[in-house]
C-alpha angles and dihedrals in degrees: 000000000000121000089269105070092182092056091049092051092048094047097049092038090059094045100040095113094046090045090052091053090051093044091056099037119134111285096017091088091065090056090054091048089054093052093048091048089058089063092063091213123192129203110278095028124135115229128182123203113205112211094009093179112185093350099259091149097047098092092050092049094044091050091056099045095039129205091309094055132076132235119195121190119197122194137151101214125086094208093052093047092046090058091044089051091052090052092049093046092051091052094044095227106167095179094060115096124190119203127190105219143118108274089214088068104023117185090236118124097179158164094190129165099232146004124205129190122175121188091341113102093068088071095062117090092210104031108169098064089050093054091045089053089054092049090053089064093058122108119228106291091018121144138216126200128190121191116191142158131231141155116296123235092201115117093230091056097050095099090054098052093084089053090050091052091051091049093051091048091051093046099044117093092212128120098248097247092117132033107271091206096054090043092050094050094046091052093047091052091050091051091051091049088054091055093048094048095049104035115063090202114050143140146185135210135182126211140152093069088311095300094110128061126188118196121184137176137187129208118228118261 
């Protein structure tokens, strides 16, 4: 979230339906599958998604933990959670719980088996302490996965970087006084550093022409 929580809620509340369309667009689902795979979930696990948005990841998480597991989605915005609730109700998933709260201070005591955040950490002004707080909720052997987007340094992607900058500017709820793209990338790097510093086992992979980065970490047993 930006420093202005009210502005963030208003922005994403207005754009919940459009965001949901983008979040479930063709091809995007495979990115989400990849992020969920990085959590190495088992049936019966408890997984928390920080900034769950419209619930686009819920079916993937629920599939991994099974009926005996638990999925918790945390989001600040009424509009996002309303759409997520509709998705959960249609699927009849009784072990999915949606919580309206600030993901920077989630009401999760832990321990939990996994934490997921997709396209979220770039909204936090001070990202690393948030990620470290999430890691603190992990049980021994628990995993965290962060999926984010940024500009690509691959030659083939160069023509698309201007489009990416325009997309980030349109999608960011900021006030335009700083470059949303540079701010996004700085925050994503800080989040990744937090994972590396606090999880002895960790990794990172790029895909989608270098526009997508998936960082993961695992706590020792």
